[in-house]
LUMDONU-74603 format. One record per residue (C-alpha): x, y, z; residue in three letters; residue number from 1. Coordinates in steps of 0.1 Angstrom, whole numbers. Example, Ala and Ser with C-alpha at 12.3 -4.5 7.8 and 13.67 -1.06 7.14 Angstrom:
residues 2
R	123	-45	78	ALA	1
R	137	-11	71	SER	2
END
This chain:
residues 164
R	76	-225	31	MET	1
R	58	-193	24	ILE	2
R	44	-186	-15	THR	3
R	36	-148	-31	LEU	4
R	10	-148	-52	ALA	5
R	-5	-121	-71	VAL	6
R	-40	-116	-54	GLU	7
R	-75	-128	-75	THR	8
R	-109	-122	-68	GLY	9
R	-110	-152	-52	GLU	10
R	-84	-140	-26	ASP	11
R	-106	-109	-19	TRP	12
R	-133	-116	12	TRP	13
R	-103	-139	29	GLU	14
R	-80	-110	27	VAL	15
R	-108	-83	40	GLU	16
R	-107	-108	72	ALA	17
R	-72	-111	75	LEU	18
R	-76	-72	72	TYR	19
R	-101	-71	101	ASP	20
R	-85	-92	119	LEU	21
R	-51	-72	124	CYS	22
R	-66	-37	124	PHE	23
R	-84	-22	145	ALA	24
R	-127	-17	139	PRO	25
R	-139	15	117	GLY	26
R	-104	9	96	ARG	27
R	-126	23	67	GLU	28
R	-131	51	82	ALA	29
R	-95	67	78	LEU	30
R	-86	89	49	SER	31
R	-67	66	29	SER	32
R	-97	45	28	TYR	33
R	-115	74	11	ARG	34
R	-91	68	-19	LEU	35
R	-101	33	-24	ARG	36
R	-141	39	-29	ASP	37
R	-147	26	-59	GLY	38
R	-113	20	-68	VAL	39
R	-101	-16	-81	ASP	40
R	-66	-20	-64	PRO	41
R	-38	-24	-85	VAL	42
R	-37	-53	-108	SER	43
R	-5	-78	-102	GLY	44
R	6	-55	-74	LEU	45
R	-20	-67	-46	SER	46
R	0	-99	-35	LEU	47
R	-11	-130	-5	THR	48
R	10	-149	7	ALA	49
R	-1	-185	18	ARG	50
R	16	-205	40	ASP	51
R	21	-247	30	ALA	52
R	-12	-255	35	GLU	53
R	-26	-228	19	GLY	54
R	-37	-203	43	ILE	55
R	-36	-169	41	LEU	56
R	-11	-155	59	ALA	57
R	-6	-116	48	GLY	58
R	-11	-99	21	ALA	59
R	-2	-65	4	ILE	60
R	-26	-40	-16	ARG	61
R	-21	-13	-34	TYR	62
R	-42	14	-52	TRP	63
R	-35	45	-81	PRO	64
R	-38	79	-64	VAL	65
R	-38	111	-81	GLN	66
R	-17	139	-66	ILE	67
R	-24	171	-94	GLY	68
R	-10	168	-124	ALA	69
R	9	130	-115	VAL	70
R	-3	96	-105	GLN	71
R	13	76	-74	SER	72
R	8	43	-61	LEU	73
R	-12	41	-25	LEU	74
R	8	13	-4	LEU	75
R	-20	-3	18	GLY	76
R	-28	-20	34	PRO	77
R	-3	-45	42	VAL	78
R	-8	-72	72	ALA	79
R	5	-106	84	VAL	80
R	-14	-127	104	HIS	81
R	-6	-128	137	PRO	82
R	6	-162	140	THR	83
R	31	-152	112	HIS	84
R	43	-120	131	GLN	85
R	83	-121	132	GLY	86
R	90	-141	103	GLU	87
R	98	-113	86	GLY	88
R	67	-118	57	LEU	89
R	54	-79	62	GLY	90
R	93	-74	50	ARG	91
R	89	-101	18	SER	92
R	59	-88	7	LEU	93
R	66	-48	4	ILE	94
R	101	-55	-10	GLU	95
R	90	-81	-39	ASP	96
R	58	-58	-46	SER	97
R	78	-26	-51	LEU	98
R	98	-49	-74	GLN	99
R	71	-55	-93	ARG	100
R	60	-25	-98	ALA	101
R	86	2	-114	ALA	102
R	84	-28	-145	PRO	103
R	47	-19	-147	LEU	104
R	53	17	-156	GLY	105
R	51	32	-118	TRP	106
R	74	57	-107	GLN	107
R	68	66	-75	ARG	108
R	47	49	-44	VAL	109
R	34	65	-11	MET	110
R	21	50	19	LEU	111
R	8	70	58	VAL	112
R	24	52	79	GLY	113
R	55	51	109	ASP	114
R	88	66	94	ALA	115
R	110	46	117	SER	116
R	92	13	102	TYR	117
R	91	20	66	TYR	118
R	126	43	60	LYS	119
R	143	4	61	ARG	120
R	122	3	28	PHE	121
R	134	37	13	GLY	122
R	98	60	22	PHE	123
R	108	92	30	GLU	124
R	86	119	46	LYS	125
R	68	140	16	LEU	126
R	67	176	19	GLU	127
R	37	193	3	GLY	128
R	21	163	-1	VAL	129
R	-12	165	13	VAL	130
R	-34	138	19	MET	131
R	-72	140	31	PRO	132
R	-79	148	68	PRO	133
R	-74	141	97	PRO	134
R	-40	125	82	THR	135
R	-11	132	104	ASN	136
R	13	152	76	PRO	137
R	42	134	99	GLU	138
R	34	99	83	ARG	139
R	28	113	47	VAL	140
R	59	93	32	LEU	141
R	70	84	-1	GLY	142
R	95	63	-21	ARG	143
R	108	73	-56	ALA	144
R	106	39	-76	LEU	145
R	128	61	-109	VAL	146
R	152	87	-99	GLU	147
R	142	121	-89	ASP	148
R	100	103	-94	ALA	149
R	91	126	-63	TRP	150
R	107	165	-74	SER	151
R	83	185	-74	GLY	152
R	48	168	-71	VAL	153
R	29	187	-42	ALA	154
R	-6	191	-39	GLY	155
R	-36	170	-25	ASN	156
R	-43	134	-28	VAL	157
R	-76	124	-46	GLU	158
R	-95	93	-57	SER	159
R	-84	87	-91	VAL	160
R	-122	77	-94	ALA	161
R	-129	112	-86	LEU	162
R	-94	135	-96	GLY	163
R	-84	115	-124	GLY	164
END
């Protein structure tokens, strides 16, 4: 049995260790990490998944970003411990956290990822939304949490700490 819960400060380093395990060395050099520098994850959306013994099995984080005059959520990273991969835990983390976002006032969410994977969650390629280089524009995806939330949104994605 897996239990999802909002990440707390006490979870921080354990979640970081999971990300280190699941992602290549140098993950923090990616452009998405520059948008997170000096910014706290979004409260209430960053989740942990623990097994029956309380061992961390997965985690997801969200960050606020600015695109022109509007804010968006930046999803990621999401990771599942190798011993729990293939159990649908990644899907559960993504779907549960997305369901929490709109009631908290968020209208849109974006990420950098594989379109063939994330389309199952309603993500589509964003036109005119530019992540810091070196990001492949084909991997910049978004999902509206309220109707037409991405309509007319374009520009550079900036850190909330820098952009607004």
